C-alpha positions as CSV (number, residue, x, y, z in Angstrom):
1,M,61.5,-100.3,-71.6
2,E,60.8,-97.9,-68.7
3,N,63.0,-97.6,-65.6
4,K,60.4,-99.4,-63.4
5,E,60.3,-102.4,-65.9
6,K,64.1,-102.5,-66.0
7,I,64.2,-102.5,-62.2
8,T,61.7,-105.3,-62.0
9,Q,63.5,-107.3,-64.6
10,I,66.8,-106.9,-62.7
11,I,65.2,-108.3,-59.5
12,L,63.6,-111.2,-61.4
13,D,66.8,-112.1,-63.1
14,A,68.8,-111.9,-59.9
15,L,66.2,-114.1,-58.1
16,R,66.3,-116.7,-60.9
17,D,70.1,-116.8,-60.8
18,L,70.0,-117.2,-57.0
19,N,67.4,-120.0,-57.4
20,D,69.8,-121.9,-59.6
21,E,71.6,-122.7,-56.3
22,L,68.6,-122.7,-53.9
23,Q,66.4,-125.0,-56.1
24,V,63.1,-123.7,-54.7
25,A,60.3,-124.7,-57.1
26,E,58.3,-121.6,-56.3
27,L,61.2,-119.4,-57.3
28,G,61.7,-121.0,-60.7
29,N,59.5,-118.5,-62.4
30,P,59.2,-115.5,-60.2
31,T,56.7,-112.7,-60.8
32,P,56.2,-109.2,-59.2
33,E,54.0,-110.8,-56.6
34,T,56.6,-113.4,-55.6
35,R,57.3,-113.2,-51.9
36,I,61.0,-112.6,-51.2
37,Y,61.4,-112.3,-47.4
38,G,59.2,-112.5,-44.4
39,P,56.1,-114.7,-43.6
40,K,55.4,-117.3,-46.3
41,A,58.5,-116.2,-48.3
42,Y,61.3,-118.4,-49.7
43,L,64.6,-116.7,-48.8
44,D,66.4,-116.8,-45.5
45,S,68.5,-113.9,-44.3
46,V,71.7,-115.2,-46.0
47,S,69.9,-115.6,-49.3
48,L,68.4,-112.2,-49.0
49,V,71.8,-110.6,-48.5
50,I,73.1,-112.4,-51.6
51,L,70.0,-111.2,-53.6
52,V,70.4,-107.6,-52.4
53,A,74.1,-107.5,-53.3
54,D,73.3,-108.9,-56.8
55,V,70.5,-106.4,-57.4
56,E,72.8,-103.6,-56.3
57,R,75.5,-104.8,-58.7
58,R,73.0,-105.3,-61.6
59,G,71.4,-102.0,-60.9
60,A,74.7,-100.2,-61.2
61,E,75.6,-102.0,-64.4
62,T,72.3,-101.7,-66.1
63,L,71.0,-98.3,-64.9
64,G,74.3,-96.6,-64.1
65,V,73.3,-95.7,-60.6
66,N,75.2,-96.9,-57.5
67,I,72.6,-97.9,-54.9
68,V,72.5,-99.3,-51.4
69,L,69.4,-101.2,-50.6
70,A,70.2,-102.6,-47.1
71,D,70.5,-99.4,-45.1
72,E,68.9,-98.0,-42.0
73,R,66.1,-96.5,-44.0
74,A,65.1,-99.9,-45.5
75,V,65.2,-101.8,-42.3
76,S,63.4,-99.2,-40.2
77,Q,60.3,-99.1,-42.4
78,T,57.1,-100.4,-41.0
79,R,56.5,-102.5,-44.2
80,S,59.8,-104.0,-45.4
81,P,60.7,-103.2,-49.0
82,F,62.0,-106.8,-49.2
83,R,58.5,-108.5,-48.9
84,T,57.9,-109.1,-52.6
85,V,59.6,-108.4,-56.0
86,Q,57.1,-105.5,-56.5
87,S,57.8,-103.9,-53.1
88,L,61.6,-104.1,-53.7
89,A,61.2,-102.7,-57.3
90,D,59.1,-99.8,-55.8
91,Y,61.7,-99.1,-53.2
92,L,64.6,-99.2,-55.7
93,D,62.7,-96.9,-58.1
94,I,62.3,-94.3,-55.2
95,I,66.1,-94.5,-54.4
96,I,67.0,-94.1,-58.1
97,K,64.7,-91.1,-58.5
98,E,66.2,-89.5,-55.5
99,K,69.7,-89.9,-56.9
100,S,68.8,-88.6,-60.3
101,P,69.5,-85.0,-61.1
102,K,66.4,-82.9,-61.1
């Protein structure tokens, strides 16, 4: 499995686990297109923080890279990386590539 697929799977698994508590029908079977945060999305700010912390933890465990997703860079972007599973996976992939030795 490629890194991008692993990243997407990490996010999907974290979202499913979070939904065990939230019980939002639309989050029961998330896909890369599933909206996470923003207009027509299913998470409030507290749920987003929980998801981000879980994705950071899972990313460190699975990929061996310590990452911080909720930083000034993420929140200052014109298009939030937290919009969808795919946009978050793309952002996480960029962060991991920047941290990897060249």
